[in-house]
C-alpha positions in Angstrom: -17.3 213.8 171.8 -17.9 212.4 168.3 -17.5 214.6 165.3 -18.9 213.7 161.9 -16.3 214.2 159.2 -18.1 212.9 156.1 -21.4 211.2 155.4 -23.4 209.8 152.5 -26.5 207.5 152.2 -24.5 204.4 153.1 -21.7 205.5 155.5 -20.8 208.0 158.3 -17.2 208.8 158.9 -16.7 210.0 162.5 -13.8 211.0 164.6 -13.8 210.6 168.4 -11.1 211.2 171.1 -11.1 208.0 173.3 -8.2 208.9 175.5 -4.6 207.8 175.4 -5.4 204.5 177.1 -7.7 203.5 174.2 -5.4 204.6 171.3 -6.1 208.3 171.2 -8.3 209.2 168.3 -10.7 206.7 166.7 -11.7 207.1 163.1 -15.0 205.2 162.7 -16.4 204.1 159.4 -20.0 203.4 160.3 -22.4 201.5 158.1 -25.6 203.4 158.5 -27.9 200.5 157.7 -26.5 198.0 160.2 -24.7 200.2 162.8 -21.5 198.2 162.3 -18.2 199.9 162.3 -14.6 199.6 161.2 -12.1 201.5 163.4 -8.7 203.0 162.8 -6.7 204.6 165.7 -4.0 207.3 165.8 -2.4 209.2 168.6 -3.0 212.6 167.0 -6.1 214.2 165.5 -4.1 215.9 162.6 -3.3 212.5 161.2 -6.9 212.3 160.0 -7.1 215.8 158.5 -8.8 215.7 155.1 -9.9 212.1 155.3 -13.0 211.2 153.3 -15.2 208.1 153.2 -13.4 206.8 150.1 -10.0 206.9 152.0 -11.4 205.0 155.0 -13.0 202.3 152.7 -9.6 201.7 151.1 -7.6 201.7 154.3 -10.0 199.5 156.2 -10.8 197.1 153.4 -9.3 194.1 155.2 -10.9 194.8 158.6 -14.0 193.0 159.8 -17.2 194.9 160.5 -18.0 195.0 164.3 -21.4 195.8 165.8 -21.4 199.0 167.8 -24.4 201.1 167.1 -28.1 200.4 166.5 -29.1 199.9 162.9 -30.3 203.1 161.2 -29.3 205.4 164.0 -26.1 207.0 162.7 
C-alpha cells in the first residue's frame, strides 16, 4: 500500500512497503507531469520519518528518472 508523504504541484513523495526481497520500503519521488520516478530504498520505515520533497530532491539528485506511472495520474 502506497502512502503519500508530501505533495506539491510538481512532485509527489510516496512511501510503499515492497517486501524484504525488493529492499523493504521504497521512497518514491514522482514527477507528476511525466509519471517518472526516482527511488530510494531502506529496510525500515522509520528511516524515512520526517522526509520532505526537498530532502528527496537533494538525496536523489544524481539518480536517473525512470518511467513507472502514467503522466498526470499521481
